[in-house]
C-alpha positions in Angstrom: 28.8 38.5 -49.6 25.7 36.6 -50.5 26.3 36.8 -54.3 28.7 34.4 -56.0 31.8 35.9 -57.5 31.4 35.9 -61.3 34.4 33.8 -62.0 33.0 31.0 -59.9 29.5 31.0 -61.3 28.5 28.7 -64.1 25.2 28.5 -66.0 24.1 24.9 -66.3 21.3 23.9 -68.6 18.9 21.2 -67.5 17.0 18.8 -69.8 13.8 20.7 -69.2 15.4 23.8 -70.8 15.9 25.8 -67.5 19.3 27.2 -66.7 20.5 27.0 -63.1 23.5 28.7 -61.5 26.3 26.6 -60.0 29.1 28.0 -57.9 31.8 26.8 -55.5 33.8 28.9 -53.2 35.0 28.7 -49.6 32.3 31.0 -48.2 29.4 29.0 -49.7 31.0 25.7 -48.8 31.4 26.9 -45.3 27.7 27.7 -45.2 26.8 24.4 -46.8 28.7 22.6 -44.0 26.5 24.3 -41.5 23.2 23.6 -43.3 23.8 20.2 -44.9 26.8 18.5 -43.3 26.2 15.1 -45.0 26.3 16.6 -48.5 29.3 18.7 -47.6 31.2 15.6 -46.3 30.4 13.7 -49.5 31.7 16.6 -51.6 34.8 16.9 -49.4 35.6 13.2 -49.7 35.4 13.5 -53.5 37.7 16.5 -53.5 40.2 14.9 -51.1 41.0 12.1 -53.6 44.4 12.4 -55.1 43.5 11.7 -58.8 41.0 14.5 -59.7 41.5 13.8 -63.4 39.4 10.6 -63.1 36.3 11.6 -61.2 33.6 9.0 -61.3 30.6 10.2 -63.3 28.4 10.2 -60.2 31.1 12.1 -58.4 30.9 14.7 -61.1 27.1 14.9 -60.7 27.5 15.3 -57.0 30.0 18.2 -57.6 27.4 19.9 -59.8 24.7 19.4 -57.3 26.8 20.9 -54.5 27.5 23.8 -56.9 23.8 24.2 -57.4 23.0 24.1 -53.7 25.8 26.6 -53.0 24.5 29.0 -55.6 21.0 28.7 -54.1 21.6 28.7 -50.4 19.2 31.6 -49.8 16.4 30.1 -51.9 13.5 28.4 -50.2 12.6 25.9 -52.9 15.5 24.2 -54.5 15.6 20.9 -56.3 16.2 17.8 -54.3 19.4 15.9 -55.2 17.3 13.2 -56.9 15.3 15.7 -58.9 18.5 17.5 -59.9 20.1 14.3 -61.2 17.0 13.5 -63.2 17.1 16.9 -64.8 20.8 16.6 -65.5 20.1 14.0 -68.1 23.1 12.1 -69.2 25.3 14.5 -71.1 28.6 13.6 -69.6 30.3 16.3 -71.7 28.1 19.1 -70.2 28.6 17.7 -66.7 32.3 17.5 -67.2 32.5 21.0 -68.5 30.6 22.3 -65.5 32.8 20.4 -63.1 35.9 21.7 -64.8 34.6 25.3 -64.4 33.7 24.8 -60.8 36.9 23.2 -59.6 39.2 25.2 -61.9 37.6 28.7 -62.2 39.3 31.2 -64.5 40.9 34.2 -62.8 39.2 37.5 -63.6 
């Protein structure tokens, strides 16, 4: 169960041209809570808000970063949060699309 389910995986292109995988599911969030509780708690606080239609842009970037960390839990060298944000650039449409896919995955 170390591979993300395909319907929860999203390919996200960074400004340097690389594509990284993002994923969110309960198993990987469970593992994240064990390995990086502070990041998990920030993500959980964002998702507990009642109005998910109006995520703050930095909340959206955090959701993407959590998706990146979850997709790469077994990797040794992953981007720091700051480096990930720098490589995201500022394409709010791309970030919004990724967040929508992560929090509302299509059923297979």
